[in-house]
Structures are given as C-alpha cells and as structure tokens.
C-alpha positions as CSV (number, residue, x, y, z in Angstrom):
1,M,84.1,-25.2,-4.0
2,S,85.6,-22.5,-1.9
3,D,82.6,-22.7,0.4
4,N,83.4,-26.3,1.2
5,V,87.0,-25.4,2.0
6,T,86.1,-22.6,4.3
7,N,83.4,-24.5,6.1
8,E,85.4,-27.7,6.7
9,P,87.3,-26.3,9.8
10,L,84.0,-25.2,11.2
11,F,82.5,-28.7,10.7
12,E,85.5,-30.3,12.3
13,T,85.2,-28.0,15.3
14,L,81.5,-28.7,15.6
15,K,82.1,-32.5,15.4
16,A,84.7,-32.1,18.2
17,I,82.2,-30.1,20.3
18,Q,79.5,-32.7,19.6
19,G,81.9,-35.5,20.8
20,K,82.7,-33.6,24.0
21,L,79.0,-33.0,24.6
22,A,78.3,-36.7,24.2
23,M,81.0,-37.5,26.7
24,M,79.7,-34.9,29.1
25,G,76.2,-36.5,28.8
26,E,77.6,-39.9,29.7
27,D,79.4,-38.4,32.6
28,M,76.3,-36.6,33.8
29,A,74.3,-39.8,33.6
30,D,76.9,-41.6,35.7
31,M,76.9,-38.7,38.2
32,K,73.1,-38.9,38.5
33,H,73.4,-42.7,39.1
34,R,76.0,-42.1,41.8
35,M,74.0,-39.4,43.4
36,T,70.9,-41.6,43.6
37,A,72.9,-44.3,45.2
38,L,74.4,-41.9,47.7
39,E,70.9,-40.6,48.6
40,H,69.8,-44.2,49.2
41,R,72.7,-44.7,51.5
42,M,72.1,-41.5,53.4
43,T,68.4,-42.5,53.9
44,S,69.6,-45.9,55.3
45,L,72.0,-44.1,57.6
46,D,69.3,-41.7,58.8
47,M,67.0,-44.7,59.6
48,G,69.9,-46.4,61.5
49,V,70.5,-43.3,63.5
50,A,66.8,-42.9,64.3
51,Q,66.8,-46.6,65.5
52,V,69.8,-45.9,67.8
53,H,68.1,-42.9,69.2
54,G,65.0,-45.0,69.9
55,D,67.2,-47.6,71.6
56,F,68.8,-45.0,73.8
57,S,65.4,-43.6,74.7
58,G,64.3,-47.1,75.8
59,Q,67.4,-47.6,77.8
60,S,66.9,-44.2,79.6
61,M,63.4,-45.2,80.5
62,R,64.5,-48.5,81.9
63,I,67.3,-46.8,84.0
64,D,64.8,-44.2,85.3
65,R,62.4,-47.0,86.4
66,L,65.3,-48.8,88.1
67,E,66.4,-45.7,89.9
68,G,62.9,-45.2,91.1
69,R,62.7,-48.7,92.4
70,R,66.1,-48.3,94.1
71,G,64.9,-45.1,95.8
72,R,61.8,-46.8,97.1
73,I,63.9,-49.8,98.4
74,E,66.3,-47.4,100.1
75,Q,63.4,-45.6,101.8
76,R,61.8,-48.9,103.0
77,L,65.1,-50.0,104.4
78,N,65.9,-46.6,105.9
79,L,69.2,-46.4,103.9
80,M,68.8,-42.8,102.8
81,D,71.7,-40.4,103.5
C-alpha cells in the first residue's frame, strides 16, 4: 500500500503533463492551420504583384511607342529643338 501512496503524486504530475501536452497539440494544429492560410494569402499577393508588374510593363511599352510616334511627327513637321 505504501507504493500506491508514493506513486500517487507522480501519477498526478504525469496527468497534468499529459493534459498540457494535449492542449499544446491542439494549439499546434491551430497554428498549422493559420500558417497554411497565411501561405495561401501570400501566394495570392505574390500573384497580384506579378500582375501589377505586367500591367506596368505593358504601359511602359505603350508609352515608348507613343514617344516614338511623337518624335517622328516632330521630325516631319520640323518641330525639333
């Protein structure tokens, strides 16, 4: 009977540790879920930024073409400085 008395505090401590580990496991699962959601959002943002860069590139090409046309018009009309 003395073995049961001496082991009981140990069992209580182990139960407390087991409970804390279970809570940590739930917290870890929640963190994994949040991290996955964050990764998806970051991927969406990266794709959006790439789209904006593509749009800027297209605008730059259009501006370059317009500047070329303007230059040719100025030359034809002898408007050069």
